[in-house]
C-alpha positions in Angstrom: -1.2 -23.7 3.2 -2.9 -20.4 3.3 -6.0 -20.4 5.4 -8.6 -17.8 5.4 -7.4 -16.3 8.6 -3.9 -15.8 7.2 -5.3 -14.2 4.1 -7.4 -11.8 6.1 -4.4 -11.1 8.3 -2.2 -10.3 5.4 -4.8 -8.1 3.8 -5.2 -6.1 7.1 -1.5 -5.7 7.4 -1.4 -4.4 3.7 -4.2 -2.0 4.4 -2.3 -0.5 7.5 0.8 -0.2 5.3 -1.1 1.6 2.6 -2.5 4.0 5.0 0.9 4.7 6.4 2.2 5.2 2.8 -0.7 7.6 1.8 0.2 9.7 4.9 3.8 9.9 3.9 2.8 10.9 0.3 0.6 13.6 1.6 3.3 14.8 3.9 5.7 15.0 0.9 3.2 16.9 -1.3 2.1 19.4 1.4 5.1 20.0 3.6 8.0 19.5 1.3 6.3 20.8 -1.9 7.5 17.5 -3.6 4.4 16.8 -5.9 6.3 14.4 -8.2 7.9 12.4 -5.5 4.5 12.2 -3.5 2.4 11.2 -6.4 5.0 8.5 -7.7 5.2 7.1 -4.1 1.5 7.0 -4.0 1.2 5.2 -7.6 4.0 2.8 -6.8 2.4 1.8 -3.4 -1.0 1.3 -4.8 0.5 -1.0 -7.5 2.5 -3.0 -5.2 -0.3 -3.5 -2.6 -2.8 -4.5 -5.3 -0.4 -6.8 -6.9 0.6 -8.6 -3.8 -2.9 -9.0 -2.6 -4.1 -10.4 -5.9 -1.1 -12.9 -6.0 -1.7 -13.9 -2.4 -5.6 -14.4 -2.7 -5.2 -16.3 -6.0 -2.5 -18.7 -4.8 
């Protein structure tokens, strides 16, 4: 059973991971000049974080 506290905790962990992935994407774009890899990582992470949160909160 998912309580409200567990849902908030999961969302906070996902937000922390999202910030970490954004920083990695910015690093890839700025330092390594890998625009395609940085943008793809950012889009994939946004999709995964949103989908996991939506499924977790609905269920």
